N, C-alpha and C positions, 0 to 999 in steps of 0.2 A: 420896312417904316417905323419907325422908332415908336420908345412906350409910348409916348401923349396924340400919334398917330392912326395909334393904332386901337389905344384908349377909345379915341374922337367917332372914329371909323365904325367902332360899335357900340358906340352909345347913341351914337349919333342913327346908326342903324334901328336902331331898342327903338330908341321916342318916339321915330319919325312912324315905325312902322305901329305903336300904338296908335299915334293921334292918326291914322286913316282907317281907324277899327271904327262899323258900327255901332252903337249903343248897343243892341243885343246882344253884340259880342263880349260885353263882359258879362257876364252870364253867364257863359259855355265854363268852362271846366281850362282845366290846365294843367300844366307837365306836373305841375306840383302837390303833393300826395294833401288836400283837402282845405285847395281852392279852386278859389272861382279865377276866372282873367281879373276880374274888382279886385280880388285879395292883389294877385302878384304884383297887380300896377303900383298899390297902398303899399307892398316891399317894397317897389322900386326906388319908392320915394326913401323911405324910409332910410337905402345905400348909399342915395345921392346927398340925402343929408350925411351919411355918414364920407364920406368921401369930400366935401368941403370944409368938415371937424377937421380932420386929418393933416388933411396938405398947408389947415395953417396952426399944425399943433405939431411943430419943429423941435428936435430934439438933438443933446450932442453926444445920444447913447451911440453907441458900435449896434450896429444893425445885428438883429439878432435872428429875424426872421429872410426870405428872400418871395421872390412873388409861387412860388414851387412849398415852400415848406410856410408860408401863412398858413394852407387850408391845415383843418384837422379833418383828418379821416375813419373813417368806420366803416365798417363794415353789414350797419345795419342800418336798414333804409329811413327817412321818417316818417311819423306816424297820422301827421295834422293838431297831436291831441301838445305838443312842446305852448306853453302859456304865452311865449311870442307869437307862437303860428298861431292862436284863438285869437290874442289880442290883434294883433295884420286886420282876421277876419273882421273883428268886432271897428275899425277903424276905415276898413274897407265900408260899409255898410254907412256908417256916418255921415259918409259920402254924399249918397244916393246919388245923385247923380253921374254920371259916367265925365262928363265933361267939365266938371270940379275937377275930378279925377286925371283929368285932363291936363286941365290947366295946373296943377299941384308941379304936378311931374314938369310939364316946360318951364316953370316959371324955375325951379326947386335943383330941377335937371340941367339947364341950359348954365345954371353960374358953376354945375361941378363941372362943365365940361371947360367952363372959363378959365377953372381955376387951373383944371387937370394940362391945359396948354403954357398956362402962365410959370406952372411950377422947375424946380431945376432940377432936371432927376436927379441931382445925386447930392441933395438936400433931405437929412436925414427925417423920415418923423415914425408920432410915435400913434398908436393903435391896439387898444385890447391890450394892454399891456407887450406889446410885442413893438421893435422897429426894426424899419425897411427903410432902404431910398425910397422916395418917392416915383421912381423907377419903376423897383419893384415892385410896389404897392399898385400905381397906375396896370401893370401888367396882369397883376394878379384880379384886377378888375378886369381886361378883359377875357376870363375864361368866366369869372363872375356875370359879364352881359352875356355872352355868345350863349351859356348855358339858360340863362332864363329866355332869351331870347325864343329857344325852341320849347326850354318852357309855357310859353308864350303862345304860340303854332299849332303845337301840339293838335288841338283838335279843330284847328281853322287852317284848314288845305289855303283857302284863298289867301294868305298876307303875305307879306314881304319874308323873304329865308333872311339867317343873315349873311355877310360878305362871309367871300371866299378868306380871305386872306385870315381874320379874326378865326373864323374857323380852323385854318391851319396855321393859326397861332396856339390855338387855345387844346389841337388833339397833342404838341409840341410841347407844353407844360401838362396834358396829363398823363403822358407819356414818360415826362420827369419825373414825373409823382411817380407812379404805376414801378419804376423804375426797368420798363421793358417798355418795346415795341411791337403797335397793331398791324397782325397781321395788312397786306400791302394790296389786297382784295377789299376790304374795309375804305369804305367811304369817310372823312371827315367826320361829316355829320352819324355817321353807323359805330366809329369810334368812342363819339364824346356821348353818345345814348347809351351802346352800352354800355364802354367804361364807366357811369354813375349811376346804371345801375335805372337806366330809364325808360330803358328797355332792357326785354332778355334775351337773349341770344337764341338763338331756332339750336339745332343738334348741328351742322353745317355750320354753322359758326361757329360751336364749340369745342370741332374738330379745328378747324382755321387756329383759332386761337390756343389752342394746344395749351402749354402750363400759363400762359399768361392764366385761363378762364380759375384759379385756384384763386385768386388775387383780385378781382372783381368779385360784386362794384363795390367803386371806391366814392363812397358816398362824405360831399365834399363840405365842409363844414366850418 
């Protein structure tokens, strides 16, 4: 699958999972520290707006980042106290009715999906003082959507899971960021959750990880 196909697959799966959630699930905790499901959905609306803005912001500059170097990597997990995180919580609360969040995500999210399909992967785009090809930018968001899909369903065991192909591609990108591969006993979901600090490895898993343990977690921002 190419950049746009994987982007669309991961983005569509995430949006469809949200569309199918009962209203009461929006008050459930998510996998993002300090955020409920409704807060995460609000964040995804903002992300979709960023995708739209970036894909219509071409530049002639040389690329300075790729799909993997796009990320700012730290070892410090978020606390939920960041001002932008707090703003997201307030914005999400202002929607009140989960149906409004669903509607806005579907509206802006559908437009972002169409923009991705129409984008020339070789076009250079600018975001956050970085220059990437549109293809690399879309690839970076495959990882973003897949991780947030896992965040969304952390406490919702009956909700739909991310597609296998986007989990696999996200693992590949995380391994490129880490400069190492996760052991084969780790499935893609485990590699992503443990690799990004969303889950703590067991003693047995630490043994399997070996030297890679010292590099973890990889907190992506």
